[in-house]
C-alpha positions in Angstrom: 75.1 57.6 109.4 72.8 55.3 107.5 72.4 51.9 109.4 74.5 48.9 108.2 72.4 46.1 107.1 74.2 42.6 107.3 73.1 39.3 105.8 74.2 35.7 106.4 77.0 34.5 103.9 75.6 32.8 100.7 76.8 32.3 97.1 75.6 35.8 96.4 77.5 38.9 97.0 75.8 40.9 99.5 76.8 44.8 99.8 76.1 46.0 103.3 77.4 49.8 103.1 78.6 52.0 100.4 80.0 55.4 99.2 77.6 58.4 98.7 78.4 62.0 98.4 80.0 63.6 101.6 80.4 60.2 103.6 82.2 57.1 103.2 81.1 54.4 105.4 83.1 51.1 105.4 82.3 48.5 102.6 81.8 44.7 103.5 81.0 42.2 101.1 80.0 38.6 102.1 80.8 35.9 99.6 82.2 32.3 99.2 85.8 31.9 98.3 85.2 31.3 94.6 83.6 34.6 94.0 85.5 37.1 91.9 84.6 40.7 93.3 84.5 43.6 91.1 83.3 47.0 92.3 81.8 49.7 90.1 81.7 53.3 91.1 79.9 56.5 89.9 79.8 60.2 90.5 77.6 62.5 92.6 74.8 61.2 94.8 72.1 58.5 94.1 73.6 55.1 94.1 72.2 51.8 92.5 73.6 48.8 94.0 73.5 45.4 92.1 75.1 42.3 91.7 75.7 40.5 88.5 76.4 36.8 87.9 78.0 35.5 84.8 81.4 34.0 84.7 81.9 34.2 88.5 79.8 37.0 90.4 80.6 40.6 90.0 79.6 43.4 92.2 78.4 46.6 90.3 78.2 50.0 92.1 76.4 52.5 90.1 76.5 56.2 91.4 74.1 58.5 89.5 73.6 62.3 89.7 71.5 63.7 92.8 68.0 64.7 91.8 65.5 67.3 93.0 62.3 66.7 95.1 60.5 66.2 91.5 62.9 63.4 90.5 64.5 65.2 87.7 68.1 65.1 87.1 68.7 67.9 84.6 66.3 70.7 83.1 64.1 70.5 79.9 67.2 71.6 78.0 68.8 68.4 78.9 72.1 70.2 79.4 74.7 69.4 82.2 73.7 70.7 85.4 75.9 71.1 88.4 73.8 70.1 91.5 76.4 68.9 93.9 78.8 70.9 96.1 82.6 71.4 95.5 83.2 68.8 98.1 81.1 66.3 96.4 82.7 67.1 93.0 86.2 66.3 94.6 85.0 63.2 95.8 83.8 62.5 92.2 87.6 63.1 91.2 88.7 60.6 93.7 86.2 57.9 92.7 87.4 58.4 89.0 91.2 58.0 90.0 90.2 54.7 92.1 88.5 53.3 88.9 90.0 51.1 86.0 87.0 52.5 83.7 84.2 55.0 83.4 80.8 54.2 81.5 78.2 56.6 80.0 75.4 55.8 77.7 75.5 57.3 74.4 72.8 59.9 75.1 75.0 61.4 77.7 78.0 61.4 75.1 76.0 63.1 72.5 74.2 65.7 74.9 77.2 66.3 77.3 80.3 65.3 75.2 82.1 64.5 78.8 85.8 64.3 79.0 85.5 61.8 81.8 89.2 62.9 83.0 90.8 63.2 86.3 90.8 67.0 87.2 93.5 66.8 90.1 97.2 66.8 89.0 98.0 65.0 92.4 95.6 62.2 91.7 96.9 61.8 88.2 100.5 61.5 89.6 99.3 58.8 92.1 98.0 56.7 89.2 101.1 56.9 87.3 103.0 55.9 90.4 100.8 52.9 90.8 101.8 51.9 87.1 98.3 53.0 85.8 97.6 55.3 83.1 96.8 59.0 84.3 93.1 58.7 83.4 90.9 55.6 83.6 89.6 53.9 80.5 86.4 55.5 78.9 83.4 53.2 77.9 80.4 54.4 75.7 77.5 52.2 75.1 74.7 52.5 72.5 74.0 53.3 68.9 76.8 55.5 67.6 75.0 57.1 64.7 74.8 60.4 66.6 78.3 60.4 68.1 80.7 63.2 66.7 84.0 61.9 65.9 85.6 65.0 67.1 84.2 64.9 70.6 85.9 65.4 73.7 85.0 61.9 74.8 87.0 60.5 71.9 90.4 62.1 73.3 92.3 61.6 76.5 93.3 58.1 76.9 92.0 54.6 75.9 88.5 54.4 74.7 86.0 51.3 74.4 82.6 51.6 72.6 80.0 48.9 72.9 77.6 49.6 70.0 74.8 47.7 68.1 74.4 46.2 64.7 71.9 48.8 63.7 74.5 51.4 63.8 75.8 52.7 60.6 78.6 50.4 59.4 80.7 53.2 57.7 80.5 55.1 61.2 81.8 52.1 63.0 84.7 51.8 60.9 85.7 55.5 61.2 85.1 55.2 64.9 87.6 52.2 65.0 90.5 54.7 64.2 89.9 56.2 67.7 88.3 53.6 69.9 88.1 49.9 70.6 84.7 48.9 69.3 82.6 46.0 70.2 79.3 45.2 68.4 77.0 43.5 71.0 73.3 43.0 70.2 71.0 44.1 67.2 69.1 46.9 68.9 70.7 47.5 72.4 73.8 46.4 74.5 73.0 44.8 77.5 75.1 45.2 80.7 75.4 41.6 81.0 76.8 41.2 77.6 79.1 44.2 78.2 80.6 43.0 81.5 82.2 39.7 80.2 84.6 41.4 77.6 85.5 44.1 80.2 86.5 41.5 82.9 88.7 40.0 80.2 90.3 43.2 79.9 91.1 43.5 83.5 88.6 46.1 84.5 87.7 45.4 88.3 86.4 49.0 89.1 84.0 50.5 86.9 82.4 54.0 87.5 79.0 54.5 85.9 78.2 58.3 85.2 74.8 57.9 83.6 72.2 58.1 82.6 68.5 57.4 83.2 68.3 55.1 80.5 71.2 53.1 81.6 69.5 53.0 85.1 66.3 51.7 83.8 68.0 48.8 81.7 69.9 47.8 85.1 66.4 47.8 86.9 64.6 46.0 84.0 67.2 43.0 84.0 66.9 42.9 87.7 70.5 43.5 88.4 69.9 46.2 91.4 70.3 45.4 95.1 70.0 48.6 96.8 69.3 52.3 95.7 70.9 55.3 97.4 69.1 58.6 96.5 70.3 62.1 97.4 67.5 64.7 97.2 68.8 68.2 96.4 66.8 71.4 97.3 65.8 72.6 93.8 62.9 72.0 91.5 63.3 71.7 87.7 60.0 70.3 86.5 59.3 69.7 82.9 57.4 66.4 81.4 60.5 65.9 79.0 63.1 66.7 81.7 65.3 63.4 82.5 64.8 61.7 85.5 66.7 59.1 87.6 65.3 56.3 85.7 63.9 56.9 82.0 63.8 54.1 79.3 60.6 52.6 78.3 59.2 52.5 81.9 57.2 49.9 83.8 53.7 48.7 83.8 51.8 48.6 87.1 52.6 44.8 87.5 56.2 45.1 86.7 56.6 48.1 89.1 59.8 47.8 91.4 59.1 47.9 95.1 61.5 49.2 97.7 62.1 48.9 101.3 63.4 52.0 103.2 66.7 50.8 105.0 67.9 54.2 106.5 68.0 58.2 105.9 70.5 60.7 106.5 70.5 64.8 106.6 73.4 66.5 104.9 72.7 70.0 105.3 69.9 70.8 102.9 70.4 67.4 101.1 68.4 64.3 102.2 70.0 60.7 101.5 67.7 57.9 101.3 68.7 54.4 101.2 66.4 51.7 99.7 66.5 47.9 99.4 65.0 46.3 96.2 62.2 43.9 97.2 62.2 40.3 95.7 65.2 40.9 93.3 65.3 38.4 90.6 68.9 39.1 89.4 70.1 35.6 89.3 67.1 34.3 86.9 
């Protein structure tokens, strides 16, 4: 197992262990009594851990697709690619069942059109017994101009869309017939702006399923504490193929430095755990 790294209690949330792929270590969070803890989960293998502070502190767990040794999470076709095992996909279903909501970026919605539903009938029944809907809330963020109104994403349960002022107003009004739409920001929706209304809606566990642009925004806003990366034994290549972190990218003096905390071999997969150095998450 990856080593547990423990820190002294402080006003900041500290995540010492987490969930990744084939193993499930015990989670421990240190905080003061006034802190409101909210956990964010996500599927497959790479995990970005971060802590967000707004009205009370909230812990976000972001779990992205595992990637190849060349850093790619899909091919040049940008199609949905299965990299994980059957066991890992079952774990993804369990994480969805444990979540209040699932979030994806608009590029993922346009390209993959994910249903984001729970596949297991048993898990859906268990949610109903707990007084929850069969499937978690689905959340999309970004400009909605390219979004199809007959997409699978806009079916199967409650849907929330956080979009921008530069989206087509007519498209937004048509979308309101199928989803709860919030306009936050002129050109982009930041996670800080989005988390406040979500907390007001009672979302305590949010599972983020991509993509690379969303990961970049988290890192850019200094919201990440730790990164778990699982490297799969495949090569996709391609200058235009998506990576774990896309977006605008960083200049040399903005590059994010990591400290290796531990490694683990899972058959042909390699899990790496990193800590973000000198995080400015509370500035």
